[in-house]
C-alpha positions in Angstrom: 0.0 0.0 0.0 1.2 3.5 -0.8 2.9 5.6 1.8 1.8 8.7 0.1 3.6 11.4 -1.9 7.0 12.6 -0.8 9.0 15.7 -2.0 12.0 14.9 -4.2 14.6 17.0 -6.0 12.7 17.1 -9.2 9.1 17.2 -7.9 7.4 14.4 -5.9 7.6 10.6 -5.7 5.1 7.9 -4.7 5.2 4.1 -4.8 1.9 2.5 -6.0 1.1 -1.1 -6.2 -0.9 -2.6 -9.1 -4.2 -2.5 -7.2 -3.8 1.2 -6.4 -2.9 1.9 -10.1 -6.0 0.0 -11.2 -8.2 2.0 -8.9 -6.7 5.3 -10.0 -7.0 4.4 -13.7 -10.6 3.3 -13.3 -11.7 6.4 -11.4 -9.7 8.9 -13.5 -11.0 7.3 -16.7 -14.6 7.8 -15.4 -13.9 11.5 -14.8 -12.4 11.8 -18.3 -15.7 10.3 -19.6 -17.8 12.8 -17.6 -15.9 15.9 -18.6 -16.1 15.3 -22.3 -15.4 18.4 -24.4 -18.1 21.0 -24.1 -20.1 22.1 -27.1 -19.1 25.4 -28.5 -21.2 27.9 -30.5 -21.7 27.8 -34.2 -19.9 31.1 -34.7 -16.3 30.5 -35.8 -14.9 33.1 -33.5 -16.8 31.6 -30.5 -15.4 28.2 -31.4 -11.9 29.5 -31.6 -12.2 31.2 -28.2 -13.9 28.2 -26.6 -17.1 30.0 -25.9 -19.8 27.5 -25.0 -23.1 27.0 -26.7 -25.0 26.6 -23.5 -25.3 28.7 -20.4 -27.4 26.0 -18.6 -26.0 24.4 -15.5 -25.4 20.7 -15.7 -28.3 18.5 -14.4 -25.9 15.7 -13.2 -25.0 16.5 -9.6 -21.4 15.4 -10.1 -21.0 17.8 -13.1 -22.7 20.5 -11.1 -20.1 20.0 -8.4 -17.2 19.9 -10.9 -18.5 23.0 -12.7 -20.4 25.0 -10.0 -22.3 28.2 -10.6 -20.0 31.2 -10.3 -22.6 33.7 -9.2 -25.9 33.5 -7.3 -27.6 35.4 -10.1 -28.6 32.8 -12.7 -28.1 35.1 -15.7 -24.6 36.2 -14.7 -23.7 32.6 -13.8 -24.9 31.4 -17.2 -22.9 34.0 -19.0 -19.8 33.1 -17.0 -20.4 29.4 -17.7 -20.8 30.1 -21.4 -17.4 31.8 -21.5 -15.4 29.4 -19.2 -16.9 25.9 -19.1 -15.3 24.6 -22.4 -11.9 25.7 -21.2 -12.5 24.3 -17.7 -13.5 21.0 -19.3 -10.4 20.9 -21.4 -8.2 21.6 -18.3 -9.9 18.7 -16.4 -9.4 16.4 -19.4 -5.7 17.4 -19.7 -5.2 16.7 -15.9 -6.9 13.3 -16.1 -4.9 12.4 -19.3 -1.7 13.4 -17.5 -2.5 10.9 -14.6 -3.4 8.2 -17.1 -0.1 8.8 -19.0 2.1 8.7 -16.0 0.6 6.3 -13.5 2.2 2.8 -13.3 3.0 0.3 -10.6 6.2 0.9 -8.7 8.1 4.1 -7.8 6.8 7.2 -9.7 8.7 10.4 -9.9 6.5 13.4 -11.1 7.7 16.8 -12.0 6.1 19.8 -10.2 3.9 20.4 -13.3 2.8 16.7 -13.4 2.2 16.7 -9.7 -0.1 19.8 -10.0 -2.1 18.0 -12.7 -2.3 14.9 -10.4 -3.5 17.1 -7.6 -6.3 18.6 -9.7 -7.3 15.2 -11.1 -7.4 13.6 -7.6 -9.5 16.5 -6.4 -12.0 16.0 -9.3 -12.2 12.3 -8.5 -12.8 13.0 -4.8 -15.5 15.6 -5.6 -17.3 13.2 -7.9 -17.1 10.3 -5.5 -18.1 12.5 -2.6 -21.2 13.6 -4.4 -22.2 10.0 -5.3 -21.6 8.9 -1.7 -23.3 12.0 -0.3 -20.2 12.5 1.9 -20.6 14.8 4.9 -18.2 16.3 7.4 -18.6 13.2 9.5 -17.2 10.9 6.8 -14.3 9.6 9.0 -16.7 8.8 11.9 -19.0 7.0 9.4 -16.2 4.9 8.0 -14.9 4.0 11.5 -18.4 2.9 12.5 -19.1 1.1 9.2 -18.9 -2.7 9.0 -16.6 -4.1 6.4 -19.6 -6.1 5.2 -21.5 -2.9 4.4 -21.7 -2.7 0.5 -20.7 1.0 0.7 -17.5 0.2 2.6 -15.2 -0.2 -0.4 -16.3 3.1 -1.9 -15.9 5.0 1.4 -12.5 3.5 2.0 -11.5 4.5 -1.5 -12.7 8.0 -0.8 -10.6 8.1 2.4 -7.6 6.8 0.5 -8.0 9.5 -2.1 -8.2 12.1 0.7 -4.9 10.7 2.1 -3.2 10.9 -1.4 -4.4 14.4 -1.9 -3.2 15.5 1.6 0.2 13.9 1.1 0.5 15.5 -2.3 -0.3 18.9 -1.0 2.2 18.5 1.8 4.9 17.3 -0.7 4.3 20.2 -3.0 4.3 22.9 -0.3 
């Protein structure tokens, strides 16, 4: 089992076993599927600038968490979404792709730039899983009280592991 991320001379390192790699690949691939490229407008200038065709917030709760409303005002939030969501989606896709291109069993050494992408991708996975599990502030108490026979147990333990990875990566970077 991973001992988390550690700072190195070139960035960060981590040792992952094959099972951990499999979990990361599966979860990050799911995020990649969720954040497919956003639709841009028909106008060639809008397409070139990545301006979206829709100002409507996503109906999927996970996507709504990954792409939250920027303003309380629906009209202002919609305009902001139209101008930023396609670029945000591309950034999330690039981060997920970076993880998929660099993850493998054994000792990994990531540059600072790669580690930043990993941090953003792990955060996206945690947000998505947290929404699906309806995670609350009491998640650690819930896991501690949960029986290993509970069908939700593996997902909650995975969420907890991702939290640990994120924490150790933040500490290794700063």
